[in-house]
Structure formats: C-alpha cells, structure tokens
C-alpha positions as CSV (number, residue, x, y, z in Angstrom):
1,M,-11.6,-18.5,35.8
2,N,-8.8,-16.3,34.5
3,T,-10.4,-13.9,31.3
4,A,-7.4,-11.4,30.8
5,P,-6.4,-11.1,27.0
6,L,-3.3,-13.6,26.1
7,P,0.0,-12.3,26.3
8,D,0.4,-12.2,22.5
9,A,-2.4,-10.4,22.0
10,A,-2.2,-6.5,22.1
11,R,-4.4,-5.1,25.4
12,A,-6.7,-2.8,23.5
13,N,-7.9,-4.9,20.6
14,W,-11.3,-4.9,19.6
15,V,-12.5,-8.2,21.0
16,D,-11.3,-7.5,24.7
17,R,-12.8,-4.0,23.8
18,F,-15.6,-4.7,21.5
19,A,-16.6,-8.0,21.9
20,P,-19.9,-8.9,24.0
21,E,-19.4,-11.0,25.8
22,G,-20.6,-14.5,25.3
23,L,-19.3,-14.4,22.2
24,K,-14.9,-13.3,23.4
25,P,-14.7,-17.1,24.1
26,W,-15.4,-17.9,20.5
27,L,-13.7,-15.4,18.9
28,K,-10.0,-16.5,21.1
29,L,-10.3,-19.9,20.7
30,G,-10.3,-18.3,16.6
31,R,-7.2,-16.1,17.4
32,F,-9.1,-12.8,15.9
33,D,-7.8,-11.4,18.9
34,R,-4.8,-11.7,17.4
35,P,-5.1,-10.9,13.4
36,I,-1.1,-11.0,12.3
37,G,-2.7,-14.8,11.8
38,I,-4.9,-13.8,9.2
39,W,-2.4,-12.0,7.2
40,L,0.6,-14.6,7.7
41,L,-1.7,-16.8,6.2
42,L,-3.4,-14.3,3.9
43,L,-1.0,-12.4,1.6
44,P,0.1,-16.0,0.3
45,G,-2.6,-16.6,-1.2
46,W,-2.6,-13.0,-2.7
47,Q,1.2,-12.8,-4.2
48,G,0.2,-16.1,-5.8
49,I,-3.1,-14.6,-7.4
50,A,-0.9,-11.1,-8.6
51,L,2.1,-13.3,-10.0
52,A,-1.1,-15.2,-11.2
53,L,-2.7,-12.7,-12.9
54,F,0.1,-11.7,-14.6
55,E,2.0,-14.3,-15.9
56,Q,-0.8,-16.4,-17.5
57,D,-1.6,-14.1,-20.6
58,R,-5.4,-14.5,-21.2
59,S,-8.2,-12.1,-20.2
60,R,-10.8,-12.5,-17.1
61,T,-13.4,-10.2,-16.5
62,P,-13.7,-7.8,-13.0
63,E,-15.5,-9.7,-11.5
64,H,-13.5,-13.0,-11.4
65,T,-10.4,-11.1,-9.4
66,I,-12.7,-9.1,-7.5
67,W,-14.2,-12.5,-5.2
68,L,-10.6,-14.1,-5.6
69,V,-9.2,-11.3,-3.6
70,I,-12.6,-11.6,-1.5
71,A,-12.8,-15.3,-0.8
72,F,-9.0,-16.2,0.0
73,A,-10.0,-13.1,2.9
74,V,-12.6,-14.6,4.0
75,G,-11.2,-18.1,3.7
76,A,-7.8,-17.0,5.8
77,C,-9.9,-16.2,8.6
78,L,-12.2,-19.0,9.2
79,M,-9.5,-21.5,8.6
80,R,-7.2,-19.6,10.6
81,A,-9.4,-19.8,12.8
82,A,-10.4,-23.8,12.2
83,G,-6.4,-24.9,12.4
84,C,-6.1,-22.2,15.6
85,A,-9.1,-24.5,18.0
86,F,-7.6,-27.4,16.2
87,N,-4.4,-26.5,17.7
88,D,-5.9,-25.5,21.3
89,I,-7.9,-29.3,21.3
90,V,-4.5,-31.1,20.2
91,D,-2.3,-29.6,22.9
92,R,-4.5,-28.5,25.6
93,D,-2.6,-30.3,28.1
94,I,0.8,-28.5,27.0
95,D,-1.0,-24.3,27.0
96,R,-1.9,-26.0,30.1
97,Q,2.0,-25.0,31.2
98,V,2.8,-22.5,29.1
99,A,2.6,-18.9,31.1
100,R,1.5,-17.7,27.8
101,T,-1.2,-20.1,26.1
102,A,-2.6,-20.7,30.7
103,A,-6.0,-18.2,29.4
104,R,-6.4,-20.3,25.5
105,P,-10.3,-21.2,25.6
106,V,-10.0,-25.0,26.0
107,A,-7.3,-24.8,28.2
108,S,-9.6,-22.9,31.0
109,G,-12.5,-24.6,30.0
110,R,-13.9,-22.1,28.7
111,I,-14.5,-23.2,25.5
112,S,-14.9,-27.3,25.6
113,V,-13.3,-29.7,23.4
114,K,-17.0,-31.5,22.2
115,R,-17.7,-27.5,21.6
116,A,-14.4,-26.5,19.8
117,W,-14.9,-29.7,17.7
118,A,-17.9,-27.7,16.4
119,F,-16.3,-24.2,15.9
120,V,-13.7,-26.4,13.7
121,I,-16.5,-28.5,12.1
122,G,-18.3,-25.2,11.5
123,C,-15.5,-23.1,9.7
124,S,-14.5,-25.6,8.2
125,L,-17.5,-26.4,6.5
126,I,-18.0,-22.6,5.2
127,S,-14.3,-22.8,4.0
128,L,-15.6,-25.7,1.6
129,L,-18.4,-23.9,0.4
130,I,-16.0,-21.3,-0.3
131,L,-13.3,-23.5,-2.3
132,L,-15.4,-24.7,-4.4
133,T,-15.8,-21.9,-6.3
134,F,-12.5,-22.8,-7.7
135,N,-11.6,-24.9,-10.2
136,L,-10.5,-28.4,-9.8
137,T,-6.5,-27.9,-9.7
138,A,-7.2,-25.7,-7.0
139,V,-10.2,-27.2,-5.2
140,L,-7.4,-30.2,-4.2
141,L,-4.8,-28.2,-3.7
142,G,-7.5,-26.5,-0.7
143,V,-8.4,-30.3,0.0
144,G,-4.5,-31.4,0.6
145,S,-3.8,-28.4,2.9
146,L,-5.6,-30.7,5.2
147,V,-2.9,-33.7,5.6
148,L,-0.6,-29.9,6.2
149,V,-2.7,-28.6,8.6
150,A,-3.8,-31.9,10.8
151,A,-0.4,-33.0,11.5
152,Y,0.7,-29.4,12.4
153,P,0.3,-29.0,15.8
154,F,2.4,-32.5,16.0
155,M,4.7,-31.8,14.5
156,K,6.4,-30.1,18.2
157,R,6.7,-33.8,19.3
158,I,8.1,-35.0,17.0
159,T,10.7,-32.7,16.0
160,W,12.8,-29.4,16.3
161,W,11.6,-27.8,13.3
162,P,8.0,-28.0,13.1
163,Q,8.7,-24.1,12.0
164,A,9.4,-25.8,9.5
165,W,6.3,-27.5,8.5
166,L,4.2,-24.6,8.9
167,G,5.4,-22.3,6.0
168,L,4.7,-25.4,4.4
169,T,0.9,-24.4,5.6
170,F,0.9,-21.6,6.3
171,N,2.2,-20.5,2.2
172,W,0.0,-22.9,1.0
173,G,-2.3,-20.1,0.0
174,A,-0.2,-19.1,-2.6
175,L,0.3,-22.2,-4.5
176,L,-3.5,-22.4,-4.2
177,G,-4.4,-18.6,-5.2
178,Y,-2.2,-19.0,-8.6
179,A,-4.0,-22.4,-9.5
180,A,-7.4,-20.5,-8.9
181,A,-6.1,-17.6,-11.1
182,A,-4.7,-19.1,-13.8
183,S,-7.4,-19.5,-15.1
184,M,-10.4,-18.1,-16.8
185,W,-13.1,-18.2,-14.3
186,S,-16.9,-18.2,-14.5
187,W,-19.8,-20.7,-12.4
188,R,-19.8,-23.3,-15.9
189,G,-16.2,-23.5,-15.4
190,T,-16.2,-24.7,-12.3
191,I,-18.7,-28.2,-10.1
192,F,-19.9,-28.0,-13.6
193,E,-16.8,-29.0,-15.8
194,W,-14.8,-30.6,-13.5
195,F,-14.3,-33.5,-14.8
196,N,-14.4,-32.9,-18.4
197,P,-11.3,-35.3,-20.2
198,D,-10.7,-32.4,-22.1
199,V,-9.3,-30.0,-19.7
200,A,-5.2,-30.9,-17.7
201,F,-5.2,-29.5,-14.7
202,F,-1.3,-30.7,-13.0
203,H,1.4,-28.9,-16.2
204,M,5.2,-26.9,-15.8
205,D,3.4,-24.6,-18.2
206,A,1.5,-21.5,-18.3
207,G,0.1,-21.9,-21.8
208,N,-3.4,-24.5,-19.5
209,P,-5.9,-23.7,-17.1
210,G,-5.3,-24.2,-13.1
211,T,-1.6,-25.5,-13.9
212,L,1.3,-24.3,-11.5
213,T,4.2,-23.7,-12.8
214,L,7.3,-23.0,-11.7
215,A,7.6,-19.9,-11.0
216,A,4.8,-20.3,-8.5
217,L,6.5,-23.5,-6.3
218,L,9.4,-20.5,-5.9
219,L,7.4,-18.1,-4.9
220,Y,5.7,-21.3,-2.4
221,L,8.9,-21.9,-1.8
222,G,10.2,-18.7,0.3
223,G,6.8,-18.3,1.7
224,V,8.8,-21.5,3.6
225,F,11.7,-20.2,4.6
226,W,9.6,-17.1,5.2
227,T,7.5,-19.2,8.4
228,L,10.8,-20.7,9.2
229,G,12.2,-17.5,10.4
230,Y,9.5,-15.5,11.5
231,D,7.7,-18.9,13.3
232,T,11.7,-18.9,14.7
233,I,11.7,-15.3,16.2
234,Y,8.6,-16.6,16.8
235,A,9.5,-19.3,19.4
236,L,12.1,-17.2,21.4
237,Q,8.6,-16.0,23.6
238,D,8.7,-19.2,24.3
239,I,11.7,-21.4,24.4
240,E,12.2,-22.2,28.6
241,D,8.7,-22.9,28.8
242,D,8.8,-25.2,26.0
243,A,12.5,-26.7,27.2
244,M,10.6,-27.5,30.6
245,V,7.7,-28.7,29.4
246,G,9.7,-31.1,25.9
247,V,7.8,-29.1,23.2
248,K,10.7,-28.5,20.3
249,S,11.5,-26.1,18.2
250,S,13.6,-24.3,16.3
251,A,14.3,-21.9,18.1
252,R,15.3,-24.7,20.5
253,R,17.4,-26.0,18.3
254,L,19.5,-23.5,16.9
255,G,20.3,-22.2,20.4
256,G,22.7,-19.2,20.5
257,K,23.0,-19.6,16.9
258,V,18.8,-18.3,16.1
259,R,20.2,-14.8,14.7
260,T,22.6,-17.0,12.0
261,G,19.5,-19.3,11.7
262,V,17.4,-16.3,11.2
263,A,20.0,-14.6,8.3
264,V,19.6,-17.5,6.3
265,F,16.1,-18.4,5.6
266,Y,15.4,-14.6,5.3
267,G,18.4,-14.8,2.3
268,L,16.8,-17.8,0.8
269,A,13.3,-16.7,0.8
270,V,14.7,-13.6,-0.6
271,L,16.1,-16.1,-3.5
272,C,13.0,-18.0,-3.7
273,A,11.6,-14.5,-5.3
274,A,13.4,-13.7,-6.6
275,C,14.3,-16.3,-9.0
276,A,10.4,-16.5,-9.3
277,G,10.2,-13.9,-10.3
278,V,12.7,-13.6,-13.0
279,L,11.0,-17.1,-14.7
280,A,7.4,-14.8,-14.8
281,G,9.2,-12.0,-16.7
282,L,7.9,-9.3,-13.6
283,G,9.5,-6.1,-14.5
284,P,12.3,-3.6,-13.2
285,L,9.6,-2.0,-10.4
286,F,9.7,-6.0,-9.0
287,A,13.9,-5.5,-8.2
288,L,12.8,-2.3,-5.8
289,G,9.9,-3.9,-3.9
290,L,12.4,-6.5,-3.7
291,L,15.5,-4.6,-2.5
292,A,12.8,-3.4,0.2
293,Y,11.2,-6.6,1.4
294,A,14.8,-8.1,1.7
295,G,15.1,-4.7,3.7
296,H,12.5,-5.2,5.6
297,L,13.7,-8.4,6.6
298,A,17.4,-7.4,7.4
299,L,16.5,-4.7,9.5
300,Q,14.6,-7.8,11.9
301,I,17.9,-9.4,11.5
302,A,19.7,-6.0,13.2
303,R,17.4,-5.4,15.5
304,L,17.3,-9.7,17.1
305,K,17.9,-10.1,20.6
306,P,17.1,-13.6,21.2
307,D,16.6,-13.1,25.3
308,D,13.6,-9.8,24.4
309,G,10.2,-12.2,24.1
310,A,8.3,-8.9,23.8
311,L,10.9,-7.2,21.1
312,A,10.7,-10.7,19.0
313,L,7.6,-10.0,19.3
314,R,7.4,-7.2,18.3
315,L,9.8,-8.2,15.4
316,F,7.1,-11.3,14.5
317,K,4.0,-8.9,14.3
318,S,6.1,-7.1,11.8
319,N,6.1,-9.6,8.9
320,R,2.6,-8.7,7.6
321,E,4.3,-5.5,6.0
322,A,7.0,-7.6,4.5
323,G,4.3,-10.1,2.9
324,L,2.8,-6.4,2.1
325,I,5.7,-5.3,0.2
326,L,7.2,-8.2,-1.1
327,L,2.6,-8.6,-2.7
328,A,2.8,-5.0,-4.1
329,A,6.8,-5.9,-5.3
330,V,5.6,-8.5,-7.5
331,A,1.5,-5.9,-8.7
332,L,4.8,-3.2,-9.7
333,G,6.7,-5.9,-10.7
334,A,3.5,-6.6,-13.5
335,I,3.1,-2.8,-14.1
336,S,6.2,-1.9,-15.1
337,L,6.2,-3.4,-17.6
C-alpha cells in the first residue's frame, strides 16, 4: 500500500511527522496535511467580517467579534475537510488514474467509502452547530452553500470552468461572514428570534441587521475571480493526466493563453475589491493595501511558467499571503478614516 505523502503536500508536513499512524489516513482525507486549502476557505470569511464590522455602524461586544473569528476558523477546517472527503468519494475512480491523487485514502483503499461518508457527516454536523449560533441570514447562507459544495466534484465532468464553480464555493464565506457580523449578537438574537416578523433579512441596505450590501457582494465577486485565477494555476499540475482521463479544467481550456487568462481573472479580482472598498468608504490605507495585493498577484503572473508544475504549486500556495494582504487592506482602511 502506498503511504507516501501526496506530491502536493509538504514532505515535512505535520501529519506525516507527528500524527499517530491510525489517524494519518483520516487527517489526509480531510487534507490537514495541506493547510493551504483551509486558509483559502477561511480568508474570504474573515474579510467579510472585517468589512461588516466597519460598514455596519453599530456597537458590538468584543465577545461577538472574537467568537466570529474563532467560529469561522473552526468551521473552515471542518467544512474544508468534509468537502475534500466528499470530493474523494465522488472522484475515487478518476483519482486512481492521476499520479498526484492516486495515493489519496479513498482512492488507495485505506479508507472505505462508507467510513468516508461517516467522516463527511460528522464534520458537517459539528459545523452546523457552529452555524446555528449566527443570525438567520447567515444560517440560510450557510445551508445554501451546501448546494455549491455538493455540485463541485461534478463540474469537471460537465464544464471547462470547474475553477469558477470552486470560486463561487470557496468565497461564499465572504457573504456569510458579512451577514454574521452585520448584526448585534446575543444568544437571544440567534435561534430564539429567527422567526420574529419584525426582522428584515435580505436588503441592499446597510442599516438592517444581518443584511448584505453591494460592497459585500463585490467583495465576494472579487474573491470568485481570485479563486478562478489561482485554481487555474493549480490545475497546471494535472493538465496531462486530466487530458488522458477526460477531466476538464480552465487550464486545459485556456491552453497557451493561460497566463493571459490568469491576468484577466486577477485584474477583475483587484477591480472588484477596489469597488467594494470605495462603496464601503474605507480609508486611504485601503488603497495602499490594495496596491500591495495587486502587486502580489502581478508577481505571480510574471513568474508563471505553464509547463512548470512545481512552480505552479508554489505560486498557488502563495495565495495565502495574497488573501492576508487583502484582509489587512480592509482592516487598515477601516482604521484610517
């Protein structure tokens, strides 16, 4: 049985170094040996929270903000793990034919399909308990995200742009974080008052608790384009294997124009983020942070070599820093007025 680390996991990752042997397949099923996915799922949520804490003009307790930050971190770990396990269940036959994925726990037989389903359900139920501490708008958004998560593994079979669907899925946290942070929080304000007829939930109005504004929607859209760019880079690693097994991807669709395509996606990501900041009224330090964000993405484009899979993986992983830069830009913009 092949128990070597997956090619896109760091050779010295903490799972292979420190985890008990019995837990290693489970941790790898949830991709805990590759935390970059957790970061890329978490950061849009934190960005949405930061934007809402600035744009929505109402006082909050420190406990509210601390809980949101922690809850989104735990939720990102669990839902990313559940999503990866579900993806492995659906793709197990394809994964066996691709060098980078052949050693995954379900594809290699280390974890059965039935036990993988139990893992998915367990992670999802714990995430649901966390979600139920938010307001109704956030809960509805959280439940709605399951449609995106469930459909994603099938996108590579029916469209050349599964990376766009991943963008819709991975950045949903920007909307969820904004909605969760946009209203005053108390235990009475969650499940005990969900059905209060005096509470309005979805409005394009920053004055209503738990609502989504145009700035929040633009932040989300910018994240979608960001993911479309970085996941196109990621897909360059598998382009030959994908062609052999008939899996579609934006990298295959763009072909020799992949650098141009990524440049367009990243340019739209920066434009949407800029518009979100302007509409929210963020201060001048946001512009400086946004410039750093744009510079980071531009450097990725300049370094990109479509035939260098190892470089593609490094550039993909560098998007943790890109997301942190945008988070810092929103936070600095909020305090620089």
